[in-house]
C-alpha positions, 0 to 999 in steps of 0.5 A: 544502554541503561540498567533496569535494576542497577543494584544488581551490579553490586554482585560484582563485589564477589570478585574480591572473595574469589581472589582471596580464595585463590590466594588462601587455598591450599596448593599441593603440587601433583607428583606421579610416583610408582607406589604409595606403599612406603607412605601408608604407615607414616605417623607424622602429619606433613603440612604442605600448604602455605597460608598466604601465597603469591596471587597466581591466577590460572585459566579457571580463575579468569573463566570464573571471574568473567562468569561472575561479572557477566552474572552481575550485569545480567542481574542489573538487567541491561536494556536497549531502546528499540522501536516497540513491536507491540504496545498497550494498543497495537494497530495493524494497517494492512495494505490490500492494493492490487499489487498485494495480490502478486504471487510470491512463489505460492502465497500472495503478498497479502498472505505474507502480510497476514502471517507477519501480523499473526506472529505479532498477535501471538505475542499479545499479552493480557490487557493489550488491545488490537485493532485492524484497519484495511487499507484499500481504495476505501479504508475501513476498520475491521476490528477496534480495540479488542483484547481477544487474539482470536478476534484479531486473527479472524479480522486479519483473515477477513482482509480482501485484496482489491484491484485499485491503489490503497488510500493510505492517507484515509487509513492513517486517519482511521488509525489515528482516530483509534488511538486512546490517550494514556496508552502506548500505541504501536501502529504496523503498516504492512505494505509492499510499497513506499509510503508517499510523502503526502500520506506520511504526513498523516501517519499516526505516532508510533508507525512501523512500516513492515515490507513484504514481498520481493521483486517479481516479473510482471506483464500488464496492459496499462492502457486500452482505449477505443475511439469510434470512427464510424461505419462499424470501425474504431481505432484502438490504442493499447499499451503493454508494459514489461515491469520485469528486469529481463527481456520477455516475449509476449502475446497480445490478443484483442477480442470483440464480444469474446471473438478474437480479432487480432493476435500479435507477438511482442518482444519487450525489453527489460522494463520496456513499453510497447504502444500499438494503434490498431484499427478494429471493425465490429458490427455497426448496430452493436452499440455497446460492444466490448473490447478486451485485450489480453497479454501473456508471456510466451517461451523462455526468458534470457536465462532459459527459464519459462517466462512468468507473470506474478500478477494476473489482475492486470493481464486484461483490460476492457473498453466499450465500443460504441457508435459516435454519440450526438449531443443536441445542444440548445443555446437560448438567449440573444446570441453569443458567438463565444458559446456557439463556437466553443460548443460547435468545436466539441466532436459530436455536438450539434448546436441549435439556437433560440430566443427563449426556452421552449416548452418541449425539451424532449430532443435536447441533451444540453440546454444553455441559458445565456443572460435571460430568465431561466426556467424555475425548474431544471428539466435537462442538463443545463449550463447557466451563463449569468441568467437574469433570473436564476433557477430555484435553488440559486439566489442572486444577492447583488453585483460584484465589481472586479471580482478576483479569482483566487481558488480553483478546485484541482479535483474537479472534472470541469477544470481538468487541463483548464488554467484560469490563472490569467482570467480577469472579470469586470463584473459578476453576480453575488450568488448563494446556492447551497446545493451547488459546489463552488469550483472556482471562486474569489474573496468576494464569492464563487464564480463557477458552481456545479452540482445538481438541482434536484436530479438534474446536473447543472453548471452555473457561471456567475459572470457575463462572457462579454465582461471577461477575457476568458473566451479569448484564452485556450482554457475556454474551449477546454472548459466547454468540452469538459462541461459537455462531457460532465453534463451530457456524458462523453461521446465515447465512454472512457475506461475507468480506473479501479478504485476511483469514483465513476460519475454516471449520467441519469437521463430525464425521466429516470429516477436512478441507476442500478450498477452491477459489478462483475459477479457481484450484487447490484448497487442502487444509485439515486439521481441526486448522487449517481456516483459509484466506486468501481473497485473491481476490474471488469465490466460493470453493467448499468440499468435505469430505474424509473417508470417502465414506460419511460425507461423503455423509451430511453437508449440502453445505458452503456456498461462501464469498463474498469481497468487496473491502476497501471502503477500497481503493476510495478512489482519491482518498485522500491521497498519501505526502508527503516525511517530515521528517528525524528530529530536525527540528521537526514530524517524526514520531518514529516515522518512520525517518531516510532514508539519506543520500547526496551529490550532486556538482555538478561536471559542472553547474559545468563546463558553466557554465564552457564556457558562460562561455567561449563567451560571452567568445569570442562577445563578442570575435569577434562584434563585427565580424560584428555591425557588418558586419550593421549596415553592410549594413543601413544600405546597404540603407536608403540604396539604398532612399531613393535617387532612382528610376532612379539607383543610389548614387554608386559613384565615391566608393567607387572613389575611396576605394579608390584606383581611378581 
């Protein structure tokens, strides 16, 4: 604790005159007498006060002294360092993830976060700035450094809940960019979950985490996938979870194209999971049929209350039912058993071989060019394996001897579940391809590249399979299966997770795609970057863009099933805790030190002074009323015990008063 005005403590010196006043003041004892009639005509004055008396403080002295000392401390304005709630620039980072849509007995968690932020905006003074950042699957700035509180309230009201997880790292990056030098900046994160360590490392200085919401029960469909088995049938894998602390009964309904095909009662223990494998039949000619799973609580919980579900967005999940798709792959070259065997092991892939690239590739879904000259332009999705002549957009600048692999992109779909740590290479090509991205490389250059040459997706291997041990490892068939799915599209469309990027396939002849979210406006994608962020749960429709005669010949594109993030359904997960200041034992070194402010206790102390003075006044002036009440009570008692029929003897009172 410190004092903003230390000179105010000098007021405590008034205790000395207070003590002297108690020493020098006249003290005449009180004495009750029947009458002052005999003293009325006294001519000689009598002095009953002694100038210097022994210091005998009473209760009123201590009350006045305490009030004086507290007042002196109040004038010094004692302050305590506390985390600042508002500063010269206050930034609100509002979590709008799917869990923030949970019902909290009326308002949602997002609404509670808005109210908490608006209460702080009400305290913003002239000259102080406010910014608002929406933390959803893709963070965005809704208000930047405004001194208008009304604009801040409107920006907070413009936050909209999403169906995916919040990208707090992206939101923190935006909040840090909004800070200005020379200003005390306080950043408020309003969320219902604990900040992950990776995101906490990017948190801006002066971060305060405000928790919203309480533990709530929730049922969710956390997995739904349909694998076609042929003849108009599919095997459905469904998973239902109870995120609540109590046992609950639930009803799961599966429907195909809005027609119910299965209903099952499930008893879920506290925080329990139920996995189901169900065969489902549908019309074989209905390619692109939609499977929907719905779960809802039924009956009462163990306490006797009606079972509830606080989050509605994860009560449904979708999957696309489709006939097994065949991918026609053509391997051109002198023959390679490693390529042909790996491609043939992928379900739904039909492999053909050729010595050269044919002119007509209309029936080819995937072209593999193995150690021969590649066509100048890529016309269909292509896997290049050390071609003797690369396509346009790729330049071979030399040869690599014993290249080492030191980097692999963990986010690449091509390397999912692929371990290249044991791969060794005897030789390779030194290539330069500005349009492609290196997903596996070493100090001497890239070894695996992927991307698009024009509108066509391609994968380029800068090494000969006969000069590496990769085909002898488990990673090789997994890589080939990933490449088939990435280049030609998966045999069955897996549901996407809300808030993620969905990569689509543009067939040859089409110039782009038009993707329409549920109840939203269509989004146009070109053939060079056919990726769309699916941030809304439901079924997204897809349409091809291109010449009408070409589009009519293409097979109908499959819709995209988008399901909520399973992690967002846990409404009883840990809440943010107050972080220990940086530098203290046990503090997270990645946690930034919060901005500090000062809290002044002057008003509270002045209120205490007023209370003490009122007590002193009541003590000195309230004695007589108390005595009068006690005397009146004693007279009531005396009248109550007097003989019946006779009242108290009033002649004695008249005689004491001089009435005859």
